[in-house]
VOGU-3710 file (C-alpha; in Angstrom, 3 decimals, decimal comma):
1> mtdwisvgvl> 28,684/-98,297/-193,552  27,206/-95,219/-191,856  27,749/-96,864/-188,453  31,406/-97,427/-189,296  31,825/-93,821/-190,404  30,139/-92,450/-187,274  32,088/-94,667/-184,895  35,264/-94,110/-186,924  35,005/-90,350/-186,461  34,344/-90,941/-182,760
11> aasvprdvvd> 37,396/-93,168/-182,365  39,593/-90,742/-184,306  38,460/-87,824/-182,152  38,792/-89,768/-178,888  41,791/-92,146/-179,169  41,980/-95,273/-177,047  45,042/-94,058/-175,139  43,141/-90,962/-173,970  40,311/-93,184/-172,735  42,731/-95,529/-170,946
21> eavmvcdrqp> 44,466/-92,613/-169,225  41,126/-91,253/-168,013  40,098/-94,688/-166,752  43,350/-94,953/-164,807  43,088/-91,425/-163,353  39,555/-92,143/-162,150  40,490/-95,630/-160,879  37,956/-97,490/-163,013  40,217/-100,335/-164,157  38,431/-103,711/-164,421
31> rrsdgklpah> 38,507/-105,788/-161,247  38,259/-109,032/-163,213  40,198/-110,057/-166,292  37,091/-111,649/-167,831  34,919/-108,550/-167,601  32,855/-108,315/-170,778  32,192/-104,578/-170,580  35,372/-102,915/-169,335  35,490/-99,192/-168,712  37,009/-98,253/-172,082
41> vmvyfamala> 34,128/-99,934/-173,932  31,585/-98,160/-171,748  33,198/-94,780/-172,430  32,710/-95,298/-176,159  29,221/-96,635/-175,440  28,308/-93,473/-173,478  29,393/-91,319/-176,418  27,660/-93,576/-178,955  24,365/-93,018/-177,133  24,411/-89,492/-178,574
51> lfaeddyegv> 25,141/-90,781/-182,098  22,346/-93,362/-182,056  19,828/-91,650/-179,782  16,848/-93,531/-181,241  18,254/-96,979/-180,352  17,974/-98,808/-177,054  21,044/-99,899/-175,062  21,423/-103,232/-176,838  21,009/-101,633/-180,258  23,701/-99,038/-179,560
61> larlaeplmq> 26,144/-101,648/-178,294  25,476/-103,836/-181,350  26,357/-100,923/-183,647  29,503/-100,285/-181,629  30,804/-103,836/-181,250  31,979/-104,593/-184,802  33,980/-101,391/-185,370  35,554/-101,664/-181,910  36,436/-105,289/-182,635  38,305/-104,256/-185,779
71> wgcwdrswsm> 40,240/-101,610/-183,835  41,236/-103,973/-181,030  38,876/-102,473/-178,451  36,504/-105,447/-178,275  37,380/-109,067/-177,498  35,823/-111,488/-179,995  35,222/-113,965/-177,174  32,771/-111,628/-175,461  29,085/-112,359/-175,829  26,645/-109,492/-176,255
81> pgsagitqar> 25,199/-108,651/-172,803  21,589/-107,699/-172,220  20,253/-104,329/-171,134  20,586/-105,194/-167,431  24,294/-105,976/-167,811  24,851/-102,795/-169,825  23,069/-100,725/-167,167  25,237/-102,215/-164,415  28,410/-101,568/-166,417  27,384/-97,975/-167,035
91> qrlgsdvvre> 26,708/-97,467/-163,329  30,161/-98,870/-162,510  31,711/-96,418/-164,970  30,046/-93,352/-163,450  30,390/-89,848/-164,835  33,928/-88,946/-163,747  35,654/-90,887/-166,526  33,486/-89,354/-169,244  34,123/-85,880/-167,833  37,863/-86,550/-167,749
101> vfervarpvc> 37,846/-87,730/-171,367  35,900/-84,659/-172,464  38,286/-82,276/-170,738  41,255/-83,999/-172,407  39,922/-83,847/-175,979  37,811/-80,659/-175,993  39,899/-78,052/-177,784  39,858/-75,854/-180,916  40,638/-77,700/-184,147  40,523/-75,041/-186,897
111> eqltrgawla> 43,715/-74,231/-188,755  44,840/-70,862/-190,075  43,218/-71,396/-193,479  39,881/-72,719/-192,149  37,150/-70,531/-193,611  34,960/-68,734/-191,077  37,200/-69,557/-188,124  39,053/-66,261/-187,795  38,339/-62,539/-187,691  41,115/-59,945/-187,715
121> grrlvsidgf> 43,619/-62,606/-186,721  41,531/-63,811/-183,786  40,032/-67,273/-183,347  36,238/-66,989/-183,187  34,668/-68,741/-180,200  31,153/-68,419/-178,831  29,304/-69,135/-175,635  25,645/-70,103/-175,468  23,205/-72,219/-173,520  20,390/-74,660/-174,081
131> ecdlpdspan> 18,093/-76,986/-172,144  17,724/-80,728/-172,580  15,192/-83,280/-171,340  16,298/-85,981/-168,915  14,775/-89,336/-167,947  11,875/-88,774/-165,565  13,398/-90,394/-162,490  12,951/-89,181/-158,892  16,691/-88,490/-158,614  16,740/-86,352/-161,777
141> geyfgyagga> 13,596/-84,514/-160,731  15,012/-83,703/-157,316  18,426/-82,531/-158,529  17,709/-80,873/-161,881  14,087/-79,849/-161,426  11,299/-79,165/-163,901  10,764/-76,069/-166,012  7,549/-74,077/-166,055  6,479/-73,669/-162,428  2,851/-74,770/-161,927
151> grsafpkarv> 2,550/-75,928/-165,537  5,782/-77,828/-165,230  7,543/-79,626/-168,055  6,877/-83,307/-168,686  10,501/-84,255/-167,978  13,263/-82,937/-165,739  15,554/-80,582/-167,585  19,254/-79,791/-167,410  20,713/-76,434/-168,336  23,886/-76,652/-170,453
161> vslvesgsha> 26,227/-73,759/-171,261  29,055/-74,480/-173,699  32,062/-72,690/-175,127  32,660/-73,751/-178,737  34,935/-72,876/-181,609  32,659/-71,029/-184,025  34,319/-72,234/-187,228  34,146/-75,945/-186,418  31,516/-76,129/-183,629  34,109/-78,147/-181,704
171> pigatigpiv> 33,495/-77,888/-177,960  36,150/-76,248/-175,821  34,297/-76,571/-172,544  30,833/-77,126/-171,086  29,077/-76,944/-167,755  25,763/-78,527/-166,728  23,411/-77,533/-163,930  19,804/-77,681/-162,712  17,109/-75,806/-164,591  15,773/-74,024/-161,499
181> gkglgeqsla> 17,346/-72,384/-158,482  19,087/-69,168/-157,552  22,430/-68,618/-159,263  21,837/-71,397/-161,802  21,060/-69,392/-164,930  23,122/-69,288/-168,117  25,089/-66,275/-166,913  26,137/-68,029/-163,706  27,146/-71,240/-165,478  29,097/-69,291/-168,094
191> rnlfgllepg> 31,462/-68,003/-165,408  32,831/-71,526/-165,048  34,071/-71,361/-168,660  35,907/-68,040/-168,714  39,096/-69,749/-167,528  39,261/-71,583/-170,881  39,625/-68,349/-172,841  43,058/-67,372/-174,149  44,717/-64,373/-175,764  44,035/-64,435/-179,492
201> mllladrnfh> 40,404/-65,538/-179,077  37,387/-63,372/-179,899  34,430/-64,413/-177,732  30,926/-63,930/-179,150  27,976/-63,908/-176,748  24,310/-63,005/-176,844  22,763/-60,181/-174,816  21,787/-62,255/-171,766  25,441/-62,956/-170,900  26,495/-59,353/-170,343
211> swpdwlaata> 27,214/-57,892/-166,927  30,002/-55,608/-165,806  31,728/-58,213/-163,545  31,484/-60,885/-166,252  32,903/-58,536/-168,881  35,867/-57,809/-166,617  36,367/-61,506/-165,799  36,352/-62,508/-169,476  38,693/-59,708/-170,599  41,114/-60,550/-167,774
221> tgadllwrvg> 41,960/-63,767/-169,657  43,461/-61,762/-172,521  40,669/-62,679/-174,929  38,788/-60,041/-176,907  35,008/-59,814/-176,600  32,171/-59,099/-179,018  28,936/-59,268/-177,016  25,448/-58,098/-177,830  23,721/-55,823/-175,334  19,956/-55,370/-175,057
231> asgrggmalp> 18,463/-52,107/-176,292  17,606/-49,407/-173,773  14,070/-49,565/-172,418  13,679/-53,354/-172,646  15,879/-54,452/-169,804  18,965/-53,373/-171,719  21,510/-50,583/-171,355  21,625/-47,000/-172,524  25,185/-46,747/-173,834  26,462/-43,229/-174,564
241> vvaalaegvs> 27,733/-42,971/-178,145  31,268/-41,578/-178,359  31,631/-41,730/-182,144  29,553/-43,106/-185,008  31,472/-45,510/-187,258  30,619/-47,220/-190,520  27,776/-49,697/-191,127  25,761/-48,799/-188,054  28,581/-49,498/-185,592  29,493/-46,993/-182,904
251> dvlcmrstsr> 32,138/-46,388/-180,291  30,254/-46,469/-176,992  31,055/-45,926/-173,337  30,380/-48,713/-170,837  30,415/-47,700/-167,191  29,757/-49,058/-163,751  28,701/-46,466/-161,217  28,886/-46,599/-157,414  28,592/-43,836/-154,872  32,310/-43,082/-154,978
261> lreytyghge> 33,734/-44,813/-158,053  33,220/-44,801/-161,806  34,976/-47,271/-164,083  35,073/-46,773/-167,842  35,972/-48,855/-170,839  35,792/-48,032/-174,512  34,659/-50,545/-177,090  32,764/-51,088/-180,295  29,105/-51,903/-179,814  26,295/-52,660/-182,208
271> reasg> 23,435/-50,173/-182,032  20,125/-52,005/-181,994  16,812/-50,420/-182,944  14,855/-52,998/-180,958  15,484/-55,695/-178,400
//
């Protein structure tokens, strides 16, 4: 029953017609009419790997087959392939189709009455990053790298930065990159997501995402921002207080100085006693 519920939520969130459109856009239609693992099945399989992370390939496909059969996505005449056949089918699918599906379905889902989804009439969204282990293959090691320098991590790691709707945790966008290398930190990856912001959103971000250019780029979308800034003296910023407000909040002055130009913006900032 739990398998049916999990796969049912997956199928409801990612309808078959969206998958078929992505398959067509990426030109992954089956070359043979008797193909046992067509692209649409492998798209659902790729997503089911996250639902049943403890299972091997054959176990995941076995959990997926019966629900997909009931929904007309699996031909009853197909026999269950082995792990080698599943691996080949996944390689034929590639990553483009899965990316296309994600970009088509990733969007806010909260309604006006959803508790915790809104603040002052603005939809709460947040941006944050995390790291995840990858299979220890030469290709992954070369592209993504290992964390830790000399005492490197046991597995290659990918850095993921995502933009999510705070009230539902529904993803709006995500970007993935190597764990090491210049210009590959969370702040750099986050810049790829600013284009998904819209007027009426309030973007929350932790202190490591702030910089003057990024603040300007995010506000240029029409979204409002509520970002933490590190305390002065610990790699943070000394923000001049314009006016003290209630509950420890202050009006502060953010500025960018050059030899001939000063730019100012007023905003509410949280005063932190420590970093």
